C-alpha positions, 0 to 999 in steps of 0.5 A: 500500499502506498504510504503519506506522511501526515502530522498528527497532533497530540496532547502537550507533553505526549508525544513520546507517549503517543509514538510509542503506543503507535509503534508498539500497536502496529506490531500486535495488530499486524497493521505494518500494511497500514502504518509506516514510520513514526517520528518525532524530529529532534535535534541537539542544541547548546544553552546558555544560562546563568553562565553555563553551557548545557547541551540537550535534545528538543523537539523541532515542534512539540505537540506533533508527530509525523506518522507514514500511513496508508489512509487513503484507498486509490483502487476505490471509486472516488465519493460524491465530492470526487475524494478517495475513500479512507481505510477504516482500519488506519482510522479506527487504529489512530481514533484508538490511541490514547493521547492523540487529539487527531490530524493537522490540517483542513478537515479532511486529512492532508498528507505532507508535501514530499519537499515539507517532509525532506525539509524536516528531516533534513533541516539539521544534518547529522554531526551538525554542531549544536546552536548557541542561543543568544540573549534577546528580548522578545514581545507578544504581537512581534513580527518574527521569522524563524531561522531554525528548525522545520518552520524555517523561513516561515514569518509569523506573530509572537503570541506567548513568551516565556523569558525565564526559560527563553522560549515563545510561541508563534502563530504561523501558516502551516499545513494549510492552516494557521497554528501555534508553534513553540520555539526558542529565542535563538530560532527567530529573529525580529522582522524590521517594522518596514518589512511587516506592511506591504509596499504602498501601490 
């Protein structure tokens, strides 16, 4: 069966639990034909706080898990809206996964484009040096550009700032909808005010 990558939305802090549950149940229920790889893209980063340097592994986008699924049955006739039928076994399997909220995208789950998959998994090559987080202040409502991680190149507005942890939330347009993503200070840069407005005609 042809599989495609989809983004699954999980409860906060349960990304690993969801992934492990899916992987274990795939073997137990013999769902290998319907469910492929299930990944949580991560990277190694360097942080400096109170004069100390620490290295840790962080998720590209907390709250999301990437899964390779055979979701649409292309061998069957399209429905009245011209859409392929969904494999009921895949759909039911995911619905029974604890901690899984649903798919990211429109009402009808939309698979990732191959270019998006390549960007996510090749964004930080193995052996690349960890990134050092600079000391910068941000405010809610500011426009920033993501310069590192899976959402690199996207521009969005800050919706929450945690200065103690050096983290923030940015609202960006991805996966065909507006979503809030977690980022660290060093992963974004401020966009000058003059760049946030369209040029006058």
